[in-house]
N, C-alpha and C positions, 0 to 999 in steps of 0.2 A: 398188597398184591400188585404186580405190574399190569396195569389196565390194557397195555398193548398186546399182552400174551395171554390174558385170561380166557377161559373157555367162551364167555359171552362175547368177547371182542373177536375171537376167531370165528364164531358163528356169524357175527355181523359182517365180517369181511368176506364171507362166502356167499352172502346174499347176491342174487343175480345183478341187481343194480349197482352194488358196490364193486363187484368184479369188473363191470364195464368201466366204472370210474377209475379203476386201477390201470385200465388200458384205454385211456381216452383217445389216443390216436386211432387205434383200430375201430373204436366205436364211431368216431367222426367219419372215418374213411368209409365205413360200411353203411351208415345210416344218414349222415347229415351232409356230406360233401357232394360236389357234383359228380364224383366218381362212384357214389353210392349205388346207383342203379346197376352199373357195370359189375361192381363187386358182388351184389346180391345175385345177379344172374350166374356168375361164376360159381358162387357158393351153392346155388341150386343144381348145378351140374355134377356136384360131387357124388361119386358112386352111381351115376345114372346108368352105367353099363356094367355094373358089378356082375361077375359071373360070365360075361361075354368075352370073346377073344377080339383082338383088334389087328388091323393091317395098316402099316404105315408105308406109303409109297415114296421111294426116291424117284428121280426122273432120269436115271441113267440109261444108256443104250440097251441094257438087258431087259428093260420094261417093255413088254409086248402089249400093244393095244388090244389084241384078241384075248389076252388073259384077263382083262378088266371085267368082262361079263361074268367070269367065274366068281367075282367078289360080290355079286348081288346078295343082299341080305346080311353081309358082314358089316361091322363097324369099321369104317375106313377113314384114313387121314391122308390128304393129298395137299400139294403146295405148288406155288410158283406157276409154271406154264403147263400144268396138267390139262388145262382147258383146250390145248391143241389136240388132245385125243377125243374130245367130245363129239365131233362130227362122225366119228367111226364107231361109237359105242353108246348104248343107252345107260350105262353105268354112270353114277355120279357119287362123289365122296360124301360121307356123312359130315365131315368137317374139312374146311379148307383154310390154309394158313399161308402167310407171307411174313418174313422177318427181316429180309435184306432190303436196304434202302434203294439200291440200284434196281433190283427186280421190281419194287413197288413203283418207282418213278418211271421206268421204261414201259410198264404195262398197266398204268393207272386206269385207262379207259376200259380195257378188257376186263380187268379185275372188278371194277365198279359194276359192270354189267352182269356179273355172275350171280345167279340166284341160288346161292349156297349158304350154309351156316359158316360164317367167317370168324375165325379167331386169330388175331394178328398180334405180333409183338409191338410194344409201345413205341419203338424207335421209328416206325413207319407211320405213326399216327398223323403227322402233319401232311402226309400225302393224300389221305382219304378223308372225306367228310364223315362225321359221326352219323351212323345209321343204325336202325334197329337190328340189322342182320350182322353187325360187327361187334364182337367182344374183344376187349383189349387186355393182353397179358402184360403186367408190369415187369419189365426187364430189370434185373439186378445183377451187378457185377460183384464178384468175390475174389479175394487173393488166390484162393484155391478152388478148383472145380467143385461145384456142388450140384445137387439134384433137389428140386422142389417137389414135395409131396402135396402141396396145397397151392394150386394155381390161382386161387382167389387172393392169395397173399403176394406171390411173385413167381417168376420163372427165372432160371439162370441161363445165360447164353452159353452155347457150346459150339459156336461157329458153324451151326447148321440148323436149318428149320426143323429137321428131323428130331433134333434134341429137344426143341420146344414141344414137339408133338409127343415124344416119349413121356415128358412130364405131364402133358395134358391127358394122355391115355391113363396114366397112373391116377391122376385126379378123378377121372371118370370111373374109376373102380376096376379097370382092365388090368389083369395080371398075366395074361397070355398074349404076347405081341409077336407079330411076324413082320419082318422088313422085306420089301421087294423093290427091285430097281435100284438097289444100293451098290452100284459098281465100285464106288470108292476109288476111282482112277480117273485122272484128268490130264488132258493135253493142254498145257498152259503157254500162252504167247508171252512175249516180252512185256514187262510192266510199262505203264505210262508215266510213272513217277508221281502220280496223283494219289490222294488218299480220300476215302469216304469214312463215315463213322464206323464201318465194319471192316476196313482194311484197305489194302492196296487195290487201286482200280486198274483193271485190265481192259483191253479192247479186242473184241472177237475178230478172228481171221477166218471164220467159217465154222459151221457146227460139226463137232465130232464127239461131244461129251454127253449128249442127251438122246432121248428116245425118238425125237422128231427132227426131221431135216431142217425145219424152220425155227427150231427152238431158240437159237441165238444167231442172228444174221451178222454178216461182216460189218464191223464198225460199232456194234452194240457194246456198251460198257457192262462189265460184271466185276465181281469181287474175287480177289485171289483166294482160292480154297486153302484153308489151313488144316490139312489132314492130320497133322500131329496133334493139334488141339482138339479136333473132332474125336480122334481116337481116345484121348484122355476123357473127354466128356462121355463117350459111349461106355467106357469102362465104369464110370461113376453110375451111369444108368443101370448097367448090368448088376452092379452091387446092390443098388436100391431095390430093384425088382426081386432079386434072389433073397434079399433080407426079409422080404414079406411073402416068401413062398411062390413068387412068380418067375417068369422066364421070358426073355426076348430072344427070338431065333431069327436067323438070316435065311430067308427063302428066296433070295435073289438068284436068277438063273446064271449070272456071272458076277463075281464079286472078289475084291481084294480086302474086304473088311473082315478081319479075323477075330474081332472082339467077341462076337456072339456065335453060338453054335450054329452050324449050317444044317438046313433041312431042305427037303425036296419041295418045290412049289407044287408040282403035280400031285404029290402024295397028300399034301395038306389041302389043296384046292382042286380036286379032280374035276375034269370037264364032264359035260353031259355024255 
């Protein structure tokens, strides 16, 4: 009898300890490496909001600060300079993220001061000190666009922090997602000829692309938006959600993003 394929050998290989030894890297990463605590926290978040709906906020001009109070009680995901809205609303996001290196560098102090649950892409890890309120998503590149269903393992870049948050929402068990403030339309100045880890560096000539007049001041650097790549990533996200019986809808008041079905913000989130 071949001892490697005998019933007793198969039973041995299926014992929990033996299964872990078959995947030593995952075991070390989860339990023994310095990354272990971060990984365990991400694993503990899996399906935390199962059965709930989620709202992911873009920061486009169509985002109205007065709409944010309607999101009280919802599971919400916000990013970047959403904190500019905080003086005018009591609403705060459930989760806050940054993934772009220039946004992180330009707003380090303000972001450090936020008292929110922060989940950031690993490419900005060098900008911020490790703190208990920050979880790190391991960013992974792939030749073709992919969607991670397990954020404790990794997330895939989609040239947008919203793509990270779609993967995070899925990891949290959310299968009904609404996007707001996703105008998907940018006025782009001439390039500087410089590159960051996320793409070509631009220099702001004044704010026209976001919900707040002070969002990006003249001279502030930012990354060239790759709407073509974002569109590919969002298509991948739509397929992933629909494959599991879920749906992502675009409830932005004004938008050129056609990947997701459009719905009315007022119908989904009626005011008082």
